[in-house]
C-alpha positions as semicolon CSV with decimal commas, in nm:
position;residue;x (nm);y (nm);z (nm)
1;M;12,942;5,325;15,899
2;P;12,844;4,989;15,745
3;A;12,929;4,950;15,381
4;R;12,566;4,864;15,294
5;R;12,436;5,192;15,446
6;I;12,697;5,395;15,258
7;A;12,596;5,234;14,931
8;M;12,228;5,320;14,991
9;L;12,313;5,688;15,057
10;V;12,516;5,711;14,735
11;V;12,226;5,570;14,534
12;A;11,978;5,812;14,696
13;C;12,196;6,114;14,609
14;A;12,233;5,996;14,253
15;L;11,854;5,972;14,214
16;T;11,773;6,317;14,359
17;A;12,054;6,522;14,198
18;P;11,909;6,536;13,843
19;A;11,571;6,650;13,973
20;A;11,726;6,936;14,172
21;A;11,936;7,048;13,881
22;G;11,638;7,032;13,645
23;A;11,443;7,281;13,859
24;D;11,690;7,557;13,767
25;D;11,752;7,457;13,407
26;P;11,598;7,682;13,138
27;K;11,291;7,547;12,966
28;P;11,376;7,362;12,646
29;S;11,312;7,548;12,324
30;T;10,999;7,448;12,134
31;G;11,174;7,522;11,808
32;G;10,918;7,791;11,717
33;T;10,998;8,131;11,565
34;A;10,840;8,472;11,620
35;A;10,554;8,555;11,385
36;P;10,667;8,789;11,105
37;V;10,549;9,149;11,124
38;A;10,292;9,214;10,854
39;E;10,371;9,487;10,603
40;P;10,123;9,780;10,617
41;G;9,854;9,780;10,353
42;L;9,898;10,152;10,283
43;T;10,157;10,414;10,367
44;A;10,182;10,760;10,211
45;T;10,437;11,039;10,192
46;A;10,352;11,229;10,508
47;H;10,480;11,577;10,419
48;L;10,546;11,734;10,079
49;L;10,514;12,060;9,888
50;V;10,240;12,110;9,633
51;G;10,363;12,012;9,289
52;K;10,591;11,741;9,427
53;V;10,530;11,367;9,385
54;A;10,379;11,166;9,669
55;E;10,429;10,792;9,694
56;F;10,174;10,538;9,816
57;R;10,296;10,190;9,887
58;G;10,192;9,880;10,075
59;S;10,139;9,506;10,067
60;L;9,812;9,332;9,975
61;P;9,908;8,965;9,926
62;S;9,550;8,842;9,890
63;D;9,495;9,083;9,598
64;A;9,803;8,997;9,392
65;G;9,741;9,059;9,023
66;H;9,467;9,314;9,082
67;T;9,479;9,693;9,056
68;V;9,486;9,919;9,360
69;T;9,336;10,267;9,333
70;I;9,439;10,549;9,564
71;E;9,166;10,801;9,642
72;R;9,160;11,124;9,839
73;L;8,864;11,261;10,029
74;D;8,746;11,598;9,897
75;A;8,657;11,796;10,209
76;A;8,417;12,028;10,028
77;T;8,199;11,757;9,873
78;A;8,277;11,456;10,098
79;V;8,344;11,258;9,778
80;W;8,637;11,018;9,729
81;L;8,835;11,117;9,419
82;P;9,078;10,875;9,245
83;I;9,429;11,016;9,218
84;A;9,653;10,719;9,131
85;T;9,651;10,349;9,039
86;A;9,906;10,070;9,047
87;A;9,927;9,699;8,974
88;I;9,969;9,471;9,273
89;G;10,264;9,239;9,218
90;A;10,280;8,864;9,271
91;D;10,426;8,925;9,617
92;G;10,141;9,164;9,706
93;A;10,354;9,480;9,689
94;Y;10,250;9,793;9,501
95;L;10,372;10,150;9,448
96;A;10,154;10,435;9,322
97;R;10,258;10,796;9,262
98;W;10,063;11,123;9,253
99;R;10,182;11,477;9,179
100;A;10,007;11,676;9,449
101;N;9,783;11,947;9,304
102;V;9,593;12,048;9,618
103;T;9,708;12,166;9,959
104;G;9,600;12,089;10,312
105;R;9,573;11,786;10,539
106;L;9,440;11,509;10,320
107;T;9,284;11,173;10,397
108;T;9,363;10,904;10,140
109;R;9,255;10,543;10,104
110;A;9,325;10,234;9,895
111;T;9,060;10,034;9,708
112;V;9,103;9,722;9,495
113;D;8,929;9,650;9,165
114;R;8,796;9,294;9,186
115;A;8,564;9,330;8,888
116;A;8,707;9,019;8,723
117;D;8,611;8,814;9,030
118;T;8,284;8,971;9,141
119;G;8,160;9,186;8,855
120;A;8,209;9,503;9,061
121;A;8,486;9,717;9,204
122;L;8,485;9,669;9,582
123;A;8,654;9,852;9,865
124;L;8,886;9,647;10,080
125;A;8,713;9,460;10,361
126;A;8,911;9,663;10,614
127;P;8,946;10,020;10,477
128;L;9,309;10,125;10,444
129;E;9,355;10,497;10,506
130;A;9,653;10,727;10,543
131;T;9,684;11,100;10,609
132;M;9,926;11,342;10,450
133;T;9,992;11,716;10,452
134;V;10,058;11,910;10,132
135;Y;10,215;12,253;10,189
136;R;10,254;12,576;9,994
137;P;10,615;12,691;9,955
138;A;10,697;13,035;10,096
139;M;10,995;13,238;10,214
140;A;11,032;13,270;10,589
141;T;11,252;13,430;10,852
142;W;11,277;13,392;11,229
143;Y;11,295;13,635;11,520
144;G;11,313;13,650;11,898
145;P;11,628;13,808;12,044
146;G;11,551;14,169;12,131
147;F;11,177;14,092;12,165
148;Y;11,182;13,865;12,469
149;G;10,960;13,999;12,745
150;R;10,752;14,212;12,508
151;T;10,388;14,149;12,425
152;T;10,313;14,036;12,070
153;A;10,039;14,185;11,850
154;C;9,824;13,889;11,957
155;G;9,864;13,975;12,325
156;I;10,112;13,697;12,408
157;R;10,434;13,745;12,600
158;M;10,733;13,668;12,380
159;T;10,975;13,420;12,538
160;R;11,248;13,187;12,420
161;R;11,001;12,897;12,454
162;L;10,710;13,048;12,264
163;L;10,620;12,822;11,971
164;G;10,443;13,024;11,706
165;V;10,456;13,214;11,383
166;A;10,387;13,571;11,273
167;H;10,165;13,643;10,974
168;R;10,031;13,969;10,837
169;K;9,664;13,866;10,796
170;L;9,573;13,530;10,951
171;P;9,368;13,559;11,273
172;C;9,560;13,520;11,597
173;G;9,546;13,161;11,717
174;S;9,509;13,012;11,367
175;Q;9,689;12,677;11,346
176;V;9,961;12,657;11,084
177;A;10,149;12,343;10,978
178;L;10,513;12,404;10,886
179;T;10,774;12,177;10,729
180;Y;11,144;12,224;10,659
181;K;11,401;11,968;10,548
182;G;11,200;11,669;10,664
183;K;11,081;11,812;10,996
184;A;10,724;11,925;11,063
185;I;10,540;12,106;11,342
186;T;10,204;12,276;11,389
187;V;10,199;12,611;11,570
188;P;9,956;12,902;11,623
189;V;9,975;13,252;11,483
190;V;10,106;13,460;11,774
191;D;10,215;13,787;11,614
192;R;10,206;14,011;11,306
193;G;10,477;14,016;11,043
194;P;10,708;13,982;10,862
195;F;10,705;14,326;10,707
196;K;10,993;14,284;10,464
197;G;10,895;14,222;10,102
198;G;10,906;13,869;9,967
199;R;10,870;13,702;10,307
200;R;10,541;13,551;10,420
201;W;10,616;13,394;10,760
202;D;10,820;13,490;11,064
203;L;10,893;13,201;11,300
204;T;10,958;13,250;11,670
205;S;11,301;13,133;11,779
206;A;11,153;12,823;11,946
207;A;10,965;12,727;11,628
208;A;11,277;12,783;11,419
209;T;11,481;12,564;11,654
210;A;11,220;12,287;11,639
211;L;11,248;12,285;11,258
212;G;11,625;12,328;11,242
213;F;11,566;12,659;11,062
214;T;11,858;12,899;11,104
215;Y;11,838;13,157;10,824
216;T;11,602;13,307;10,567
217;D;11,488;13,021;10,347
218;R;11,192;12,859;10,177
219;I;10,965;12,646;10,394
220;G;10,633;12,469;10,348
221;A;10,334;12,619;10,530
222;I;9,957;12,571;10,531
223;R;9,675;12,676;10,760
224;V;9,512;12,362;10,901
225;D;9,234;12,471;11,137
């Protein structure tokens, strides 16, 4: 092969090789970073016993230096009642506390006092709400073995998988929220009991397992329907 032709082929390969390699190369980094995840404006203690302290916290950077008020919705009157206040720090963070004095599933919200800026206390442009459940403490037991296959007082067949609770007076089917050592479930009333003094609730074995409840102990319970 003539030397001139060989030289031309070498040059052609040199020109095309970078392009072919570039097709498989990863795209160059733009140098950008992922957008930071915004802190929630309001979070609340989700489950607690009446008489215990709930915490409300969040981040409201645009309202630094103002006061945030936590309110709960009174179900009977549909009125928002103030329950706690806190100063919003320079970084926008705040922490408010409230000793729960009512039970049930509660809706709470945060409002900011901007009176110094506007002459009036205004709600946040985007309402910040959080729900929480406040329970009554009560002694409970659990049952199941020896009753599987039988029909409960509410007409339900007892099985190892039946999630429910026995109560002496609540109507069958009533929904009851339960909490124990950080876990929480909502189950229906499926039976009558317990009939031993000092105990208010009798959990089915499946409900006890779901809560990690293994012996007679105090739980939190509240009817929620």
